[in-house]
C-alpha positions in Angstrom: -2.6 -7.8 -68.1 -0.4 -6.6 -65.2 -3.5 -5.7 -63.3 -5.0 -9.1 -63.8 -1.8 -10.8 -62.7 -1.7 -8.6 -59.6 -5.4 -9.5 -58.8 -4.6 -13.2 -59.2 -1.6 -12.9 -56.8 -3.8 -11.2 -54.2 -6.4 -14.0 -54.5 -3.7 -16.8 -54.3 -0.7 -15.4 -52.5 2.6 -17.1 -52.4 1.9 -18.4 -48.9 -0.8 -20.6 -50.4 1.4 -22.0 -53.2 3.9 -24.0 -51.1 6.6 -21.5 -51.5 7.7 -21.6 -47.9 8.5 -25.2 -47.6 8.9 -26.4 -44.0 7.4 -23.2 -42.7 4.1 -24.5 -44.0 4.6 -28.0 -42.6 2.8 -29.8 -39.7 5.7 -29.6 -37.3 5.7 -25.8 -37.0 1.9 -25.7 -37.2 1.7 -27.8 -34.0 4.0 -25.5 -32.0 1.2 -23.0 -31.4 -1.4 -25.4 -30.0 1.1 -27.3 -27.9 2.7 -24.3 -26.3 -0.7 -22.5 -25.9 -2.1 -25.5 -24.0 1.0 -25.3 -21.8 0.3 -21.6 -21.2 -3.3 -22.3 -20.2 -1.9 -24.4 -17.4 0.6 -21.6 -16.6 -2.3 -19.1 -16.5 -4.2 -21.1 -14.0 -1.0 -21.6 -11.9 -0.2 -17.9 -12.0 -3.7 -17.2 -10.8 -3.2 -19.6 -7.8 0.2 -17.9 -7.0 -1.4 -14.4 -7.2 -4.2 -15.5 -4.9 -1.8 -16.8 -2.4 0.2 -13.6 -2.5 -3.1 -11.7 -2.0 -3.7 -13.8 1.1 -0.4 -12.6 2.6 -1.7 -9.1 2.5 -5.3 -9.8 3.6 -4.2 -12.0 6.5 -2.0 -9.1 7.7 -5.1 -6.9 7.6 -7.1 -9.4 9.7 -4.2 -9.6 12.2 -4.2 -5.8 12.5 -7.9 -5.7 13.0 -7.8 -8.3 15.7 -5.0 -6.6 17.5 -7.1 -3.4 17.6 -9.8 -5.4 19.4 -7.5 -6.7 22.1 -8.4 -5.5 25.6 -5.8 -3.6 27.6 -3.2 -5.9 29.1 -3.5 -6.7 32.8 -1.5 -9.1 34.9 -4.7 -10.6 36.4 -6.6 -10.9 33.2 -6.8 -14.3 31.5 -5.4 -14.6 28.0 -7.8 -13.3 25.4 -9.1 -15.8 22.8 -8.1 -13.2 20.2 -4.5 -13.7 21.1 -4.7 -17.4 20.0 -6.4 -16.4 16.8 -3.7 -13.8 16.1 -1.0 -16.3 16.8 -2.6 -18.8 14.4 -3.0 -16.2 11.6 0.5 -15.0 12.2 1.8 -18.6 11.7 -0.2 -19.0 8.5 1.2 -15.7 7.2 4.8 -16.8 7.9 4.2 -20.0 5.9 2.8 -18.1 3.0 5.7 -15.6 3.1 8.1 -18.6 3.0 6.3 -19.8 -0.2 7.7 -16.7 -2.1 4.4 -16.3 -3.9 5.0 -12.7 -4.9 8.1 -13.4 -6.9 6.8 -16.7 -8.4 3.6 -14.9 -9.5 5.6 -12.1 -11.1 7.8 -14.6 -12.9 4.8 -16.5 -14.2 3.2 -13.2 -15.3 6.3 -12.2 -17.2 6.4 -15.6 -18.9 2.7 -15.3 -19.9 3.2 -11.8 -21.3 6.4 -12.5 -23.2 5.7 -16.0 -24.6 1.9 -15.5 -24.8 2.1 -12.4 -27.0 4.8 -14.0 -29.1 2.7 -17.2 -29.7 -0.4 -15.2 -30.4 1.3 -13.5 -33.3 3.1 -16.7 -34.3 -0.2 -18.5 -34.6 -1.6 -15.9 -37.0 1.6 -15.8 -39.1 1.7 -19.6 -39.3 -1.9 -19.8 -40.4 -1.2 -17.4 -43.2 1.9 -19.2 -44.3 0.0 -22.5 -44.5 -3.3 -21.2 -46.1 -2.6 -17.7 -47.5 -5.3 -16.2 -45.3 -6.6 -15.8 -41.8 -10.0 -17.1 -40.6 -12.1 -14.5 -38.7 -14.1 -16.3 -36.0 -14.3 -17.2 -32.3 -10.8 -18.6 -32.1 -9.1 -15.6 -33.7 -11.2 -13.0 -31.8 -10.8 -14.7 -28.4 -7.1 -15.0 -29.0 -6.8 -11.3 -29.8 -8.8 -10.6 -26.6 -6.6 -12.7 -24.5 -3.5 -10.9 -25.9 -5.0 -7.5 -25.0 -6.0 -8.7 -21.5 -2.4 -9.8 -20.9 -1.2 -6.4 -21.8 -3.8 -4.5 -19.8 -3.2 -6.7 -16.7 0.5 -6.2 -16.9 0.1 -2.4 -17.3 -1.6 -2.3 -13.8 1.5 -3.7 -12.0 3.2 -0.3 -11.3 0.0 1.0 -9.7 -0.4 -2.2 -7.7 3.1 -2.0 -6.4 2.2 1.4 -5.0 -0.7 -0.1 -3.1 -3.6 0.9 -5.4 -6.4 -1.5 -4.5 -8.5 -0.4 -7.5 -5.6 -1.5 -9.8 -5.3 -4.8 -7.9 -9.0 -5.5 -8.2 -9.0 -4.6 -11.9 -5.9 -6.9 -12.4 -7.8 -9.8 -10.8 -10.9 -9.1 -12.9 -9.0 -8.9 -16.2 -7.2 -12.1 -15.5 -10.4 -13.9 -14.5 -11.9 -12.9 -17.8 -8.7 -14.0 -19.5 -9.0 -17.5 -18.0 -12.6 -17.8 -19.2 -11.6 -16.7 -22.7 -8.6 -19.1 -22.7 -10.8 -22.0 -21.7 -13.2 -21.1 -24.5 -10.3 -21.5 -26.9 -9.9 -25.2 -26.2 -12.8 -26.6 -28.3 -12.0 -24.4 -31.3 -8.3 -25.1 -30.9 -8.8 -28.8 -31.1 -10.9 -28.4 -34.3 -8.0 -26.5 -35.8 -5.5 -29.2 -34.8 -7.6 -31.7 -36.6 -7.5 -29.5 -39.7 -3.8 -29.2 -39.4 -3.4 -33.0 -39.5 -5.9 -33.2 -42.4 -4.3 -30.6 -44.6 -0.6 -30.6 -43.8 2.2 -33.1 -44.0 5.3 -33.8 -42.0 7.7 -32.1 -41.3 
């Protein structure tokens, strides 16, 4: 008899019997999709900031390459067209530096890592509280992949700060894949929201 009872509890855990009250309600169930939708926007914005910060470095490389091509200075020689190009690129770089893209990108990355990982776990826990089980499928697997990619991309930052270009390229690649996975979550996420409204009540 005890074994039978234990087996039944495994099949229908407490989390599927309404034992957690408001924790199983619609209000908390909607926290995950609302904040994750926000984080998708943050992800795209962080990518934009990172690309602008990359431009600061690459423009400086262009400037250095053009300076190396300048002919020797002479009082009689007319101004080189390269000098005008260098001046233009230098001005663009100054404006980019004023944008503070490096710090803003780092801040958005920290937000994504901290809040994103938290919400990934919260989503699974909330699903279990409401239903007593998880649902293996595209949404769960892609969500796990996104979480891993956040961690991997963040782990490359120390090497990037030391000027490691391979780490920078890997960071960009991982985050590009992350955006694609995140976008793929939108249709399945909307389906899950419909189910939340169908099977839960306020609050």
